[in-house]
N, C-alpha and C positions, 0 to 999 in steps of 0.2 A: 450499282457502281461496278465497272469492269474490274475484276480481281487482278488482271494483269497490269493495271495502272496504279494499284495501291502502293504507296511507299516511295514512288519515284519523286526525285527532286531535281531542280534545275541547277546546273553547274554555274558557279558565280566567278566573276573576274578575280584573279589573284591579287590585283592591285587595289581596286576600290571595294571588292568583296560584296557588291550589291547588284551590279548589272549582270545580265546573262552573258555567258562566254560566247564570243563570236569568232575570235582570232587566236592564233597560237604562235609563239616564237620558237622556231625549231632550234635555235642556238641556245637560248636560255631555258627552254622547256617551261615557259610561263604561259598560262591561259589568260586571255585579255578580252575586254569588250572593245568596241571600236573607238570609244571616247578615250580610253587609256593607252591606245597604241602610240600616239604621238609622244606622250610622256615617257613611255618605255624606251622607244628608239632614241630618245635624246639623252639617255643616261650614258655615262662614260665608263661603266664597268666593263663593257665589251666593245671591241673595235667594230664589229659587224653584227647586225641583227638580221634574221630572216623571218619575217612575220607572214604567215599564211592563214587561210581560212581554217577554222578549227577542224573541219572534216578532212582537210588536206594535210594535217600535221604529220610530220616525219615522213612525208611522201618522197623526199629527196635524201639519198644516202650521203651523209657528211663523213668523209674519210678522216681519221685522226692524223695529225701531223706527226711525222717520224721523229722520235727523240734523238736519234743519232744523226739524221740527215734532215736538217730543218727545212730545206727547200723541197722536200718530197712528202707526199701523202702516202699513208699505208693502205694500199688496196689489196693486200694479201695478208694471210694469217698463217703463222707457223704452228702446226699442231704440236710438235715436240716441245717447243719452247712456250707454247700457249701465249703468244704475243702477236700484235699486228706488226707487219714488216713492209718495207717499201722495196721498189725495184733495186735501189742502190744497196740495200741490205743483202739481197739475193746475189747481186753482182760481186759483193765482197767475199762470197763463198763461206760466210760464217754459218749459213744454214744449209751447207752442202749435204745432200742426201736426206734432208728433212722433208717431211710431208707438208707441202705448202698448198693452200687453197685460196681462191678468190673470196674476199670478204662478202661481196654481194651475193654470191651463191650460198654461202653459209647463212647469211641473213634471210635469203629467200626460203631456205629449208626450215629455219627456225620460225619464220612467219607462218609457213604452211602448218607446222606442228601446233603453233599457238591457235591458229584459226580452227583447226580440228578440235582442239580442246574447248574453245569457245562455243563451237557449234554443239558439242556434246553437253556442255554446261547449260547453255540456253535451252536445249531440248529437255533436260531434266528439270530445270526450274519451271519451264512452261507447263510441263505435265503436273508438277507439284501444285502449282496454283490452280490448274483445272480441277485437280482432286480436292483442293481446299474449298474451291467454290462449290463443288458438289456436296462436300461434307457440311458446309455452312448452310446450304439449302435444306439438307435433311435435318440438320440440327435445329434450324428455325422451326420446322414443322413439329419436331419433338417438343420443343419448349412451348410452342403455342398450344399443343395438345395437353401438356402436363400442367401448365400454369393457367388456370382460368380466373375470371374475375372473383370467384368465391374460393380461391385457393386457401388451403389450410397449411399449417406448419410442416406436416409430414411431406406434403407434395412439393413444397419449396426445397426441402432437403434432397428429395429425389431428383428434382431438376438440377440442383447444384452438382449432384453426383454425375449426372449426364454431361453437364458442362465440362467438368474436369476430365471425364473419360474421353470426350470429343477433342479437347484441346491437345492432349498428349500426343496422339498420332499426327496432328497437324504440325506441331513443333518438330517432331521427328522428320517429317517430310521436308520441311524447310531446311533443317540441318543437313539432311542427306543431299539436298540440292546444292549445297555450298553457298547459301545466300549470306551467311554471317557466322562468326564463331558462337558457340553456345554461351548463353549468359551464365556467369559464375557469381556466387555470393561470397562476400568477404566473411571469413571466420571471426567469431567474437574472440576466440583465443587461438592465435597462431601457434603452430606446433613446430618444434625443432626436430627435424627428421634425422639428421646426422651432423657430426662435427668432424672436420678434416684438419689435422694438425700439420701445418706446413713447416718446412725446415729452414726458414729464413732466420738470420741471426738476430736482428733487432726489431724490425717491423714489417708488416704486410701492407701493400698498397692497393692492389686491385685483383679482380677475378673476372674471367671471361669463359663462358661455356663453349667448349668445342663440340660437345654432344650432351645427351642426357646421362652419359656415363663418365665423362671426362671434363676437367676444367683446367684452364691455364691460370697461373698466378704470377705475380711479380712483387718484389719488395725492395729492400735496401741492398741488393746484390746485383752483380752484372749478369745474372742468369735468370731466365724465365722458366718456370717449372710446371710440368703437366702432371696432374694427379688423377687417380681413379677415385670417383665419388663413393662408390660402394665399399671399396677396400681401403681407401685412404692412403694408398701406396703411391710412391713417386714413380712415374712412368718414364719421364724424359726431362732433360735439362738442355736449354739452348742458351749459349753465351752471346751477349750482344756484340755487334761487330766492332764497336769503339772500345769495348772493355769497361764501360761505366754502366750504371743502372739505367734501365729503361724509364722514360717519362710516363708512359702509359701503354696498355695493351688492349687489343680487341681481336675478335675473330671475324674474318671476312665472310661474305655470303657463300663463297666456295670452300670455306673450311680452313683457310690458312691463317696463321698467326700474324698479326701486324703490330708493330711497336714504334714508338717515337723515341728519338735520341736527341736529348737537349745539347749534348756536347758538340756534335757535328751538324746539328740542324737538319736531320734527315728523318724520313718516315720509311720504314723497311718492312718487307713481307718475307716470311719464312716459308719456303716451299721445299718439301723433301729434305728438311734440315739444312737447306742452303739459304743464306740471307741475301735478298735482292733489294737494292736501294730503289725506292719508287719516287720519292720527292726529296729535293734538297732546297732548303730555304736560304735566302740571303738577307741579313739584317733582321730576321725574325727567327723565333725559336718555337718549334712544335711542342705543345704541352700535352693535350689529351686528344684521343681519336675514337671514332666509332665507324662501323660499317653500316651502310643504309640498305634498305630493301631492294634497291636497284643495283647494288654492288659498288656504289661510289663510296668515297671516304669523306667524312666530316671531321675537320681538324680545327681545334682551338689553338691559336698561336698568339704570341706576344712579341713586341719588339725587344731588341737586346737590352734596352734600358727600362723595359717594363712599363713604358708610358702609353702604349696602345695595345688593345686586345681585339681580336676579330675571329670570326668563324669563316672558314673557307671550305667549299665543296670541291673535291677533286674527282675526276674520272681518270683513273690511272695517274699520270703525272700532269694532266691538263687541268688548269684551274677553271671551274665552271661558274662559280658564284662566290661573292664575298658579302658577308653580313657583319656590319659594324655599328651602324647608326640607326636611330629611329626616324620617323617622318619629320621631326623637328631638328634633326642634325645632332641630337644628343647621343653619346655613346651608350650602346645597349649593355655593355659588359664592363666590369671594373678594371682598373689598371692597378699595377703594383704586383707584388709577389704573393698572390693568393691561389688557392686550389680551385680549379674549375673542372667539371666533367660534362660530357655531352652524350646525347642519345637522340634517335629519331623515333617518334611515336608512330603507332599504326596508321594514324590519320595524316602522316607525313609532316607533322609539326616538328620543329627542331627545338629540343629542350636542353637548356644549359643550367647546371647547378653552379652558382657563383658565390664562393665564400666571401668575396669582397663586397658584394651588395647584400649579403645575408639573405639570398633568395634564389628562386628558380625563374629563369627568363625563357619564355616560350614564344617563338615566332612561327609563322606559317611557311609553306614551301617557298613563297616568294620573298621571304625575309622580313615580312611586316610583323611588328609586335602584336601578339594576341593578348598576353597577360603576363603579369609577374606575381609569383607567390612568395610571400615573406614570412611564412610560418603560421602556427596556430597556437592559441592559448586556451587552457593551461597546458604547458609542456610537461612531459613526465618528470623531468628533473628541475623544472622551473628556471631553466637557463636560456639565454638567447639562442635563436635558431642558427645552427652552424652547418650548412649544407656541404656535403662532399659527393660521394658517388650517386649516380642517377641511372635509372633503367625504366622500361615500360613493359606492359604485358598485353595479352590478347584482348583485354577489355579497354585498351587505351588508357588505363590508369598510369599515372606517373608516380614513381617511387623514388624517394631521395633519402640518403643517409643523413641523420642529424648527429654529428659527432659528439657534441657536448651533452645531449640529452639521451644518449645511448638508445636511440630508437630509429624507426623508419617512418616517414610521412607518406601516406597514400592520398593522392589528389586525383580528381577526374580530369578528363581532357580539356575542361574549361577552367581549371584552376581551383575548383571547390574542394575543400578539405573533406576527406571521407573517414580516415581512421589512422591511428598509430599502430605500428607493430612494436610492441614493448614486451619482450619475453626473455629478459635477462641478458641483453646484448651488452657488449663492451667495446666502446669506441669504433662503431661501424664506419668504414671508410669507402670501400669499393663495392659495387653491386652488379649483378647480372641475373637474367631470367632464362630458364631452359624452355624447351618446347611445350612442357606441361604446366607452365606458369609456377614452377617452384623457384623461390628466391634464394640466391646465394649471396652471402654477406662476408666480405673480407674485413676481419677485425684487426685493427691496427697494431697495437703493442703486444697482444697475446698471440698474434700470428695464426689465428684460427679462422677457418671458413665454416660458416653455419649454413646448412640447407634448411629453409623454412617453408612450410606449407601454410599459406595464408588465405587460400580460396577453396571453396568446395563445389 
């Protein structure tokens, strides 16, 4: 068998999940087979679709529509403001003396940088597999020589030792080649690494990692607070623009704080301690938010009367995708005044913890339901599953806080229960993960953040 073909899989259609991918919608970023193209372009979620051959995807640059001048597209980018701008913006002299570049040139430069990285990565993986093939050939000869038809127990032990010694460098080569994150094992007894005492008055709602040294928090006040993880000290406070408490917080891919404001129906980003409104809703209220690996925002929102709930993906202020119903037209998420949190898994699944349905609802990138998780028995406190905060780690595990059972549920990417984190927690509410897979838990009424090590 050719070692370079081992482990490859065929990409499947995002709609039927069975047929091979042949087409791609550049507007919706959905992969399709030819059979599903007709169904996709007939949907009313988008006014226009642009379906191309999969190998030609994203071949045409689609300029974003200007937020200030709706008749213009943004073909330019202002470096100082870090936003796309149109010719009308430039004519208004708002960006006078700013450094402005053509978006297509910036894109071409980025593509060249990415291609260089891809070439380097493919070269390293190629060499790693060649080395593996060579090592496997040598290893096969060693085993054949060591284990004969009349093998005795000592010889078997020797052969097993050679097997272990050979596998270790192979695993290191694959890891160095960047093929996948190293496999981590769950600890039987999770460890509390540190406790951070926040200074909110009554309760703590959520926590978001800015880095491996700093975390953002928010509670029942109109300020969001940044804490040092190691020192436990308050580093910064940001007051919401409306003067009321934030609905939820997250940290964007670029490292900026983003928060929802239920009072004025907005989603806001904090850049250099200045608050910028990104999204303003009409007849809907933003509830919780997360930032995706591509830099988009996933937003859970409800109508003003709480009779409808949906998930919407935004690129900047542009709505890209709406997720609300399953294939039979039934609502995916609960209605009413319940707590819901959202995150994106490493496999690009969208995961929502929904107190109203007492479960976790997971859909794929196209918005199609994959599974629902409704808890595991026996629970540590023998109480009904009460999901709140949700996060994911490098292993594509999904972790959700169980408020009533004072624990965290760990399930795999297919919804199978793996383990509880039950180490003396108290009313866990919000969750986040740092780059080293350390878990941070915002405890509601004692207003503490616990840093937990749960993998080795």
